[in-house]
Steps between C-alpha positions, in 0.01 A plus 500: 500500500540471123776329301699821456487567874619148581773520236624835630479389864696183434760690298550763770522224763762318293703811422502617862592151617781485244642830630482370858651171391801679354536732799482222760673243277213257556359340184207348691335839561347501151355152544359563845341833403339363184375193687355721774330728247352210306388335823296806594302499175142380509385249238404768246833678528692173485345433162636837383836441670524167315470694173788722608707193592433362149616833348815500712587145393539636149711798609833569333641559849620167640465624861133586442450160335664329797267678744194413291600134475559494875152646566340257253669208674432605856134587440440230237386743229378254238425787257878535469536178296437670163749784548749247639459293183558814292812578704625143460462524122695825496775340707529199263755699300695568817874497475610626839517263794275738696227476233533121482451476877212747486328286236546188714345682796212623283430146375489373861257781588274406210496139618435608860212734416352261245506212748343725764205572273416131443 
C-alpha cells in the first residue's frame, strides 16, 4: 500500500470508530480500533503509518492529536519526536489550562521517545 492508501485507511478507521464511540458511549473504541489496525501492518506499512501519525500530531483537531500521541506512545514511534517538538513550541503560548496540560503531556512524550531511542 502507498502513503495515501495508509492515510485514507487510518482516517476511515478513526472516523468509523469515532461514530461507534459516540453511539455506544465508549471512548476506548477509537483507541482499540487504531491499535488493532496499526498492529496488523507489516514493517513497510508501519513506516507509512508512522508518517500519518506524525501528520496527525500536528492536526488542528485536538482529538486527532490525542489519538496520534496515544499511538506514538503505545507503539514507540520515535519518528514522532520532531512533530511533538513542533507541537510543544506551538503550545508554549498556551493560555488555557487544557493547552498547558497538553504541552506537559507532549514534553513527557518527547522525553519518553527520546530515551527509548538511546
